[in-house]
N, CA and C atoms as a LAMMPS dump frame, in Angstrom:
ITEM: TIMESTEP
0
ITEM: NUMBER OF ATOMS
399
ITEM: BOX BOUNDS ff ff ff
-5.0000000000000000e+02 5.0000000000000000e+02
-5.0000000000000000e+02 5.0000000000000000e+02
-5.0000000000000000e+02 5.0000000000000000e+02
ITEM: ATOMS id mol type element x y z
1 1 1 N -104.309 -399.477 -140.65
2 1 2 C -105.198 -400.036 -141.51
3 1 3 C -106.326 -399.003 -141.856
4 2 1 N -106.653 -398.163 -140.846
5 2 2 C -107.734 -397.22 -141.07
6 2 3 C -107.429 -396.289 -142.12
7 3 1 N -106.099 -395.96 -142.256
8 3 2 C -105.658 -395.002 -143.397
9 3 3 C -105.803 -395.713 -144.743
10 4 1 N -105.464 -397.07 -144.756
11 4 2 C -105.64 -397.813 -145.981
12 4 3 C -107.159 -397.793 -146.401
13 5 1 N -108.058 -398.119 -145.492
14 5 2 C -109.475 -398.262 -145.742
15 5 3 C -110 -396.852 -146.213
16 6 1 N -109.54 -395.758 -145.667
17 6 2 C -110.037 -394.46 -145.957
18 6 3 C -109.544 -394.061 -147.498
19 7 1 N -108.303 -394.4 -147.884
20 7 2 C -107.897 -394.277 -149.25
21 7 3 C -108.693 -395.074 -150.235
22 8 1 N -109.014 -396.297 -149.82
23 8 2 C -109.778 -397.176 -150.7
24 8 3 C -111.204 -396.651 -150.92
25 9 1 N -111.842 -396.142 -149.851
26 9 2 C -113.175 -395.52 -150.021
27 9 3 C -113.163 -394.334 -150.921
28 10 1 N -112.063 -393.398 -150.763
29 10 2 C -112 -392.229 -151.499
30 10 3 C -111.752 -392.575 -153.021
31 11 1 N -110.903 -393.564 -153.208
32 11 2 C -110.741 -393.989 -154.656
33 11 3 C -112.046 -394.524 -155.247
34 12 1 N -112.794 -395.293 -154.458
35 12 2 C -114.003 -395.851 -155.028
36 12 3 C -115.044 -394.678 -155.256
37 13 1 N -114.997 -393.629 -154.583
38 13 2 C -115.957 -392.512 -154.824
39 13 3 C -115.52 -391.739 -156.06
40 14 1 N -114.097 -391.615 -156.227
41 14 2 C -113.684 -390.769 -157.31
42 14 3 C -113.362 -391.581 -158.665
43 15 1 N -113.595 -392.829 -158.517
44 15 2 C -113.372 -393.621 -159.736
45 15 3 C -114.28 -393.364 -160.886
46 16 1 N -115.575 -393.085 -160.556
47 16 2 C -116.538 -392.762 -161.615
48 16 3 C -116.597 -391.347 -161.998
49 17 1 N -115.748 -390.477 -161.529
50 17 2 C -115.758 -389.057 -161.825
51 17 3 C -115.401 -388.784 -163.278
52 18 1 N -116.316 -388.064 -164.008
53 18 2 C -116.056 -387.751 -165.368
54 18 3 C -116.406 -388.702 -166.369
55 19 1 N -116.862 -389.904 -165.902
56 19 2 C -117.269 -391.013 -166.817
57 19 3 C -118.749 -391.003 -166.902
58 20 1 N -119.326 -391.761 -167.84
59 20 2 C -120.719 -391.982 -167.905
60 20 3 C -121.328 -392.557 -166.672
61 21 1 N -120.657 -393.417 -166.022
62 21 2 C -121.192 -394.011 -164.856
63 21 3 C -121.364 -393.009 -163.767
64 22 1 N -120.423 -392.1 -163.607
65 22 2 C -120.344 -391.026 -162.604
66 22 3 C -121.551 -390.073 -162.918
67 23 1 N -121.723 -389.685 -164.151
68 23 2 C -122.702 -388.741 -164.529
69 23 3 C -124.122 -389.443 -164.267
70 24 1 N -124.224 -390.679 -164.613
71 24 2 C -125.575 -391.254 -164.46
72 24 3 C -125.955 -391.505 -163.031
73 25 1 N -125.004 -391.445 -162.175
74 25 2 C -125.324 -391.59 -160.65
75 25 3 C -125.955 -390.307 -160.06
76 26 1 N -125.634 -389.15 -160.669
77 26 2 C -126.204 -387.867 -160.236
78 26 3 C -127.63 -387.707 -160.703
79 27 1 N -128.268 -386.897 -159.91
80 27 2 C -129.754 -386.713 -160.282
81 27 3 C -129.803 -385.863 -161.557
82 28 1 N -130.683 -386.154 -162.403
83 28 2 C -130.816 -385.418 -163.701
84 28 3 C -131.421 -384.03 -163.489
85 29 1 N -130.796 -383.042 -164.147
86 29 2 C -131.29 -381.732 -164.013
87 29 3 C -132.464 -381.497 -164.925
88 30 1 N -133.567 -381.095 -164.497
89 30 2 C -134.732 -381.078 -165.28
90 30 3 C -134.983 -379.545 -165.862
91 31 1 N -134.335 -378.609 -165.301
92 31 2 C -134.515 -377.238 -165.802
93 31 3 C -133.267 -376.638 -166.032
94 32 1 N -133.248 -375.539 -166.777
95 32 2 C -132.081 -374.781 -167.094
96 32 3 C -131.935 -373.531 -166.225
97 33 1 N -132.679 -373.348 -165.26
98 33 2 C -132.69 -372.104 -164.423
99 33 3 C -131.716 -372.396 -163.291
100 34 1 N -131.142 -371.326 -162.787
101 34 2 C -130.276 -371.259 -161.657
102 34 3 C -131.002 -371.625 -160.438
103 35 1 N -130.416 -372.298 -159.461
104 35 2 C -131.17 -372.671 -158.249
105 35 3 C -131.668 -371.508 -157.328
106 36 1 N -130.882 -370.329 -157.519
107 36 2 C -131.284 -369.107 -156.772
108 36 3 C -132.442 -368.425 -157.293
109 37 1 N -132.858 -368.709 -158.579
110 37 2 C -133.952 -367.966 -159.157
111 37 3 C -135.288 -368.294 -158.417
112 38 1 N -135.498 -369.511 -157.9
113 38 2 C -136.672 -369.769 -157.235
114 38 3 C -136.641 -369.014 -155.874
115 39 1 N -135.504 -368.974 -155.279
116 39 2 C -135.37 -368.175 -154.004
117 39 3 C -135.67 -366.733 -154.257
118 40 1 N -135.186 -366.205 -155.365
119 40 2 C -135.384 -364.802 -155.723
120 40 3 C -136.852 -364.528 -155.984
121 41 1 N -137.566 -365.43 -156.601
122 41 2 C -139.009 -365.344 -156.88
123 41 3 C -139.877 -365.242 -155.58
124 42 1 N -139.485 -366.063 -154.652
125 42 2 C -140.351 -366.241 -153.396
126 42 3 C -139.859 -365.244 -152.251
127 43 1 N -138.795 -364.435 -152.552
128 43 2 C -138.237 -363.725 -151.439
129 43 3 C -139.222 -362.644 -150.757
130 44 1 N -139.994 -362.039 -151.538
131 44 2 C -140.897 -361.015 -150.974
132 44 3 C -141.962 -361.756 -150.159
133 45 1 N -142.49 -362.813 -150.705
134 45 2 C -143.508 -363.594 -149.94
135 45 3 C -142.94 -364.163 -148.678
136 46 1 N -141.744 -364.678 -148.665
137 46 2 C -141.113 -365.18 -147.435
138 46 3 C -140.98 -364.07 -146.442
139 47 1 N -140.528 -362.897 -146.9
140 47 2 C -140.223 -361.7 -145.983
141 47 3 C -141.69 -361.341 -145.424
142 48 1 N -142.607 -361.27 -146.184
143 48 2 C -144.008 -360.874 -145.688
144 48 3 C -144.497 -361.853 -144.591
145 49 1 N -144.31 -363.078 -144.958
146 49 2 C -144.688 -364.127 -143.925
147 49 3 C -143.936 -364.047 -142.647
148 50 1 N -142.7 -363.677 -142.729
149 50 2 C -141.876 -363.489 -141.443
150 50 3 C -142.253 -362.314 -140.66
151 51 1 N -142.682 -361.247 -141.426
152 51 2 C -143.195 -360.003 -140.798
153 51 3 C -144.478 -360.207 -140.123
154 52 1 N -145.403 -360.943 -140.719
155 52 2 C -146.674 -361.247 -140.101
156 52 3 C -146.525 -362.154 -138.845
157 53 1 N -145.625 -363.158 -139.037
158 53 2 C -145.368 -363.983 -137.844
159 53 3 C -144.82 -363.179 -136.705
160 54 1 N -143.883 -362.394 -136.912
161 54 2 C -143.24 -361.556 -135.85
162 54 3 C -144.224 -360.593 -135.246
163 55 1 N -144.963 -359.898 -136.079
164 55 2 C -145.988 -358.962 -135.618
165 55 3 C -147.031 -359.694 -134.82
166 56 1 N -147.497 -360.781 -135.209
167 56 2 C -148.55 -361.556 -134.514
168 56 3 C -148.006 -361.923 -133.104
169 57 1 N -146.707 -362.369 -133.035
170 57 2 C -146.16 -362.741 -131.711
171 57 3 C -146.012 -361.511 -130.852
172 58 1 N -145.596 -360.405 -131.389
173 58 2 C -145.153 -359.282 -130.634
174 58 3 C -146.455 -358.406 -130.214
175 59 1 N -147.308 -358.133 -131.184
176 59 2 C -148.503 -357.289 -130.978
177 59 3 C -149.857 -357.865 -131.027
178 60 1 N -149.973 -359.042 -131.451
179 60 2 C -151.305 -359.775 -131.529
180 60 3 C -151.957 -359.577 -132.905
181 61 1 N -152.993 -360.276 -133.071
182 61 2 C -153.683 -360.459 -134.321
183 61 3 C -154.333 -359.025 -134.763
184 62 1 N -154.654 -358.167 -133.849
185 62 2 C -155.341 -356.905 -134.119
186 62 3 C -154.433 -356.096 -135.068
187 63 1 N -153.177 -356.104 -134.708
188 63 2 C -152.279 -355.214 -135.452
189 63 3 C -152.063 -355.769 -136.866
190 64 1 N -151.947 -357.083 -136.948
191 64 2 C -151.826 -357.785 -138.241
192 64 3 C -153.024 -357.411 -139.114
193 65 1 N -154.199 -357.506 -138.588
194 65 2 C -155.39 -357.111 -139.383
195 65 3 C -155.477 -355.741 -139.788
196 66 1 N -155.033 -354.83 -138.888
197 66 2 C -154.864 -353.423 -139.247
198 66 3 C -153.905 -353.144 -140.371
199 67 1 N -152.799 -353.8 -140.358
200 67 2 C -151.819 -353.665 -141.33
201 67 3 C -152.364 -354.283 -142.662
202 68 1 N -153.065 -355.3 -142.747
203 68 2 C -153.669 -355.921 -143.91
204 68 3 C -154.63 -354.887 -144.557
205 69 1 N -155.442 -354.183 -143.644
206 69 2 C -156.4 -353.19 -144.246
207 69 3 C -155.602 -352.062 -144.847
208 70 1 N -154.527 -351.583 -144.163
209 70 2 C -153.687 -350.519 -144.708
210 70 3 C -153.115 -350.983 -146.09
211 71 1 N -152.657 -352.261 -146.2
212 71 2 C -152.116 -352.71 -147.504
213 71 3 C -153.208 -352.748 -148.56
214 72 1 N -154.382 -353.138 -148.157
215 72 2 C -155.413 -353.183 -149.097
216 72 3 C -155.784 -351.755 -149.606
217 73 1 N -155.93 -350.827 -148.694
218 73 2 C -156.191 -349.435 -149.059
219 73 3 C -155.109 -348.879 -149.958
220 74 1 N -153.837 -349.225 -149.699
221 74 2 C -152.81 -348.684 -150.521
222 74 3 C -152.712 -349.271 -151.947
223 75 1 N -153.331 -350.483 -152.09
224 75 2 C -153.277 -351.138 -153.385
225 75 3 C -154.335 -350.571 -154.268
226 76 1 N -155.393 -349.811 -153.771
227 76 2 C -156.427 -349.312 -154.653
228 76 3 C -155.899 -348.134 -155.417
229 77 1 N -155.728 -348.224 -156.764
230 77 2 C -155.221 -347.21 -157.545
231 77 3 C -156.004 -345.964 -157.624
232 78 1 N -157.33 -346.048 -157.518
233 78 2 C -158.187 -344.896 -157.773
234 78 3 C -158.252 -344.017 -156.519
235 79 1 N -157.893 -344.483 -155.31
236 79 2 C -157.97 -343.607 -154.157
237 79 3 C -156.682 -342.823 -153.982
238 80 1 N -156.898 -341.483 -153.761
239 80 2 C -155.74 -340.614 -153.514
240 80 3 C -154.836 -340.417 -154.713
241 81 1 N -155.339 -340.67 -155.988
242 81 2 C -154.526 -340.42 -157.014
243 81 3 C -155.315 -339.634 -158.095
244 82 1 N -154.666 -338.635 -158.664
245 82 2 C -155.285 -337.929 -159.844
246 82 3 C -154.62 -338.485 -161.087
247 83 1 N -155.489 -338.687 -162.103
248 83 2 C -155.025 -339.261 -163.31
249 83 3 C -153.917 -338.645 -164.105
250 84 1 N -153.706 -337.405 -163.833
251 84 2 C -152.659 -336.686 -164.685
252 84 3 C -151.381 -336.629 -163.907
253 85 1 N -151.317 -337.172 -162.694
254 85 2 C -149.954 -337.196 -162.099
255 85 3 C -149.377 -338.637 -162.159
256 86 1 N -148.093 -338.719 -162.25
257 86 2 C -147.512 -340.079 -162.259
258 86 3 C -147.62 -340.74 -160.944
259 87 1 N -147.7 -342.01 -160.824
260 87 2 C -147.904 -342.729 -159.664
261 87 3 C -146.503 -343.105 -159.112
262 88 1 N -146.423 -343.126 -157.838
263 88 2 C -145.155 -343.429 -157.172
264 88 3 C -145.256 -344.71 -156.312
265 89 1 N -146.451 -344.962 -155.879
266 89 2 C -146.657 -346.139 -154.904
267 89 3 C -145.852 -346.133 -153.668
268 90 1 N -145.516 -344.918 -153.274
269 90 2 C -144.676 -344.679 -152.087
270 90 3 C -145.348 -345.28 -150.78
271 91 1 N -146.63 -345.08 -150.632
272 91 2 C -147.255 -345.577 -149.466
273 91 3 C -147.266 -347.098 -149.439
274 92 1 N -147.529 -347.793 -150.482
275 92 2 C -147.496 -349.203 -150.567
276 92 3 C -146.003 -349.747 -150.313
277 93 1 N -145.034 -349.026 -150.942
278 93 2 C -143.678 -349.509 -150.739
279 93 3 C -143.119 -349.266 -149.242
280 94 1 N -143.701 -348.26 -148.638
281 94 2 C -143.202 -348.094 -147.265
282 94 3 C -143.936 -349.049 -146.302
283 95 1 N -145.076 -349.513 -146.623
284 95 2 C -145.839 -350.469 -145.779
285 95 3 C -145.147 -351.862 -145.952
286 96 1 N -144.662 -352.231 -147.151
287 96 2 C -144.065 -353.504 -147.423
288 96 3 C -142.566 -353.572 -147.125
289 97 1 N -141.918 -352.395 -147.027
290 97 2 C -140.495 -352.309 -146.773
291 97 3 C -139.655 -352.321 -148.008
292 98 1 N -140.332 -352.229 -149.208
293 98 2 C -139.636 -352.145 -150.459
294 98 3 C -138.994 -350.756 -150.707
295 99 1 N -139.327 -349.775 -149.952
296 99 2 C -138.722 -348.445 -150.116
297 99 3 C -137.14 -348.524 -149.656
298 100 1 N -136.806 -349.53 -148.983
299 100 2 C -135.425 -349.642 -148.51
300 100 3 C -134.591 -350.487 -149.352
301 101 1 N -135.193 -351.181 -150.315
302 101 2 C -134.414 -351.992 -151.357
303 101 3 C -134.284 -351.309 -152.64
304 102 1 N -133.065 -351.587 -153.238
305 102 2 C -132.906 -351.015 -154.586
306 102 3 C -132.81 -352.155 -155.564
307 103 1 N -133.657 -352.146 -156.539
308 103 2 C -133.688 -353.29 -157.507
309 103 3 C -133.792 -352.755 -158.931
310 104 1 N -133.849 -353.739 -159.817
311 104 2 C -133.86 -353.48 -161.232
312 104 3 C -134.942 -352.528 -161.637
313 105 1 N -136.085 -352.792 -161.082
314 105 2 C -137.338 -352.119 -161.492
315 105 3 C -137.306 -350.514 -160.919
316 106 1 N -136.422 -350.242 -160.082
317 106 2 C -136.327 -348.841 -159.601
318 106 3 C -135.884 -347.943 -160.702
319 107 1 N -134.963 -348.351 -161.571
320 107 2 C -134.456 -347.443 -162.521
321 107 3 C -134.695 -347.942 -163.975
322 108 1 N -134.605 -349.184 -164.232
323 108 2 C -134.748 -349.642 -165.698
324 108 3 C -135.96 -350.36 -166.012
325 109 1 N -136.483 -351.164 -165.218
326 109 2 C -137.627 -352.07 -165.647
327 109 3 C -138.994 -351.466 -165.505
328 110 1 N -139.063 -350.122 -165.558
329 110 2 C -140.405 -349.524 -165.414
330 110 3 C -140.904 -349.034 -166.775
331 111 1 N -142.151 -349.382 -167.016
332 111 2 C -142.863 -348.973 -168.225
333 111 3 C -143.136 -347.461 -168.156
334 112 1 N -142.941 -346.807 -169.333
335 112 2 C -143.309 -345.346 -169.295
336 112 3 C -144.811 -345.142 -168.97
337 113 1 N -145.105 -344.178 -168.114
338 113 2 C -146.461 -343.954 -167.704
339 113 3 C -147.06 -342.897 -168.63
340 114 1 N -148.234 -343.06 -169.188
341 114 2 C -148.957 -342.158 -170.051
342 114 3 C -149.894 -341.319 -169.097
343 115 1 N -149.701 -339.963 -169.066
344 115 2 C -150.568 -339.135 -168.256
345 115 3 C -151.386 -338.293 -169.124
346 116 1 N -152.653 -338.012 -168.774
347 116 2 C -153.55 -337.261 -169.64
348 116 3 C -153.405 -335.757 -169.175
349 117 1 N -154.143 -334.943 -169.989
350 117 2 C -154.136 -333.496 -169.658
351 117 3 C -154.912 -333.247 -168.361
352 118 1 N -154.328 -332.473 -167.46
353 118 2 C -155.071 -332.174 -166.211
354 118 3 C -156.291 -331.409 -166.376
355 119 1 N -156.525 -330.649 -167.313
356 119 2 C -157.798 -329.93 -167.515
357 119 3 C -158.868 -330.876 -167.973
358 120 1 N -158.556 -331.832 -168.817
359 120 2 C -159.458 -332.74 -169.284
360 120 3 C -159.9 -333.758 -168.122
361 121 1 N -158.916 -334.03 -167.307
362 121 2 C -159.164 -334.929 -166.14
363 121 3 C -160.22 -334.3 -165.27
364 122 1 N -160.035 -332.997 -164.875
365 122 2 C -160.954 -332.342 -163.907
366 122 3 C -162.325 -332.119 -164.672
367 123 1 N -162.421 -331.888 -165.902
368 123 2 C -163.668 -331.74 -166.646
369 123 3 C -164.383 -333.01 -166.475
370 124 1 N -163.764 -334.139 -166.707
371 124 2 C -164.432 -335.483 -166.602
372 124 3 C -164.931 -335.675 -165.191
373 125 1 N -164.144 -335.313 -164.165
374 125 2 C -164.644 -335.415 -162.739
375 125 3 C -165.785 -334.541 -162.531
376 126 1 N -165.905 -333.477 -162.973
377 126 2 C -166.961 -332.484 -162.778
378 126 3 C -168.24 -333.022 -163.496
379 127 1 N -168.026 -333.54 -164.622
380 127 2 C -169.319 -334.024 -165.4
381 127 3 C -169.791 -335.235 -164.734
382 128 1 N -168.985 -336.15 -164.097
383 128 2 C -169.472 -337.263 -163.424
384 128 3 C -170.218 -336.892 -162.197
385 129 1 N -169.755 -335.814 -161.454
386 129 2 C -170.457 -335.45 -160.242
387 129 3 C -171.741 -334.656 -160.551
388 130 1 N -171.881 -334.061 -161.687
389 130 2 C -173.063 -333.29 -161.986
390 130 3 C -174.258 -334.197 -162.284
391 131 1 N -173.976 -335.372 -163.043
392 131 2 C -174.991 -336.301 -163.458
393 131 3 C -175.206 -337.29 -162.44
394 132 1 N -174.515 -337.395 -161.361
395 132 2 C -174.729 -338.488 -160.319
396 132 3 C -175.702 -337.975 -159.279
397 133 1 N -176.76 -338.622 -159.148
398 133 2 C -177.75 -338.28 -158.067
399 133 3 C -178.301 -339.421 -157.313
């Protein structure tokens, strides 16, 4: 008898498959994006939250605050960078762990960087320092 009941329940589940009734029972899809796109968008944020949580448990809040200060200093574009050299953001990538990942932006998705003449750059720096008192 249990086999008979099992077959009946399976038939009742499959009866609406491919018909309007079966389609209407499913939840409507409101977007045309793939379900993994949201996961890909929040991947870096989730990884950072996991790193902070692990570091707090292992080393305490002082280490986490020190790391946040390092990230803030690495995000400032004007510190440690001369305008005529291309930026690599190697320090920031090593702090966040992105130097170990290979992605689309490593080779193709990068905007070309416009660099200026090094002589003009140093002349501007010297003029600023002469008039600043």
